[in-house]
Phi, psi and omega in degrees: 000131184291313180250154183290149173287173179299323180293318178294323183301319179299326180283328187276326181296145183249158179231188184302338181278352185278157175291322179301319179295316185286332184248000190274354183210032174300131185300336180288346179291346174301335180292342186254009189301328181289333184299303181295328180298315179291322175301321181292307187287344176287346173285133187301323181284314179297317180299318179295319180295320179294317179297321185277331193233002184248148174250038185306317184297322182280327185224061183296325183289324176298316179298318180297313182296319178297321179295317178296320177303315181295315181296323178293316177299317185301317184270320190249000186274352181061219181302333178298334180296326180295315178296319179295322179296320177296320179293321180298315179294321178297322178299325184283349181298328184274357182272091180228160179169205182233129180287172181299332180272006178091358180283132175287136184231160169227139179295345179267010171310131188304313182296313184292317182295319178290327181299321179301314178294323179297322180295330177290316175305308181301319185290323176299313184291310181294322180296318178292322180298324183269323190238349186231242184243110181298132179281143173288170179301318180295319178294322177301313181295318178295314181299316180299314179297319180293313185285327173298320177294321178297332176300333178300332181295334179256009177089018171273105186289154183302323182287350181281345178230153182300162188280339180215174186295319181299316179293327177297319180299320178294318178298315181297314180298323179293319179297317179298317185288326191248337191243339187265140181201163177291138178211185183299321181293321177299315180297321180293319179295315180298322178295317181294322180289325180290332180226066184293138176282159181286138175286348180243104182304332182283349182280123180303142184301316179300323179293316179298316181300319181290313184286336184275348185301313179296320179297314180301317180295317180295317180294322178296311180299315182295319182283313184282327181296327180286343186289138175304136182307322181297327180282321175305315181295318182292328179276357178071033182258121180289146181210105186267172176298327178293321176300318181296317178297316180294321178297314179297318180295319178298319179295316180298317180296316182295316181294325182294341180284344189309310182296335185267347184283131176288162182304325183293341176262341175279327178229092184266349188304307182301317179294321179295321180295320177295317183292329184256008189302316182292317179296318179297317182297330181266358182267190185296340180257001186269187186244357181247146180281000000 
């Protein structure tokens, strides 16, 4: 069965006692947003779909906010997440075309579709280890089981991803070694990140360029620093000793904040869902026209 039954749904949805709930919306995870995006588009099928069907370069902030909306719904949306997951998979049905190597593709290709969910799993764990709260071994196993189960809401079948965290690490390393490469979508994402457009059209360009520089640098360090060195080299992304020092320093500073951060910044999902509820309901994953 592609989607879970009602009985399965009760088991798959997570609540405040879950690891996914506690670790799924730490405000410091904004630093890693570039990491899963590059992991995704470096896959030949995902990259082709993004190149053919996405307006990321023109509207990167819209794409980012929509992605965050989906992740928030998935963990904190309860039964609404199931409806949103069905809509998400339905949206991907029309994403078809031909890859750079001439292979005909569908965004619902099992490997590619599951890989997108896998990159989110990896980014939560790696992002927390570097910038937030490192998960214990027991928490890792629980988080993996919970988030793998949540993938079922969007049609990522259990057999599409390994059964436990150790097997997932082997799968992830194999995908990096054998399937990911630089392509047109990777180049477009890197170009967009190097010259991000302003999220506020009314903001003068010189002002945006000046104010965005620290943010751009932090996002670059967080996204590229988490990447396996072999993949950075294959994607042609430079990484100097100075970048490494800055990445390590950013991580130490972010982790040191943990004791001082209030609960509302460690778990931002429920508040974000309330603040965005009307917009989400009227969007592609929502229930209102």
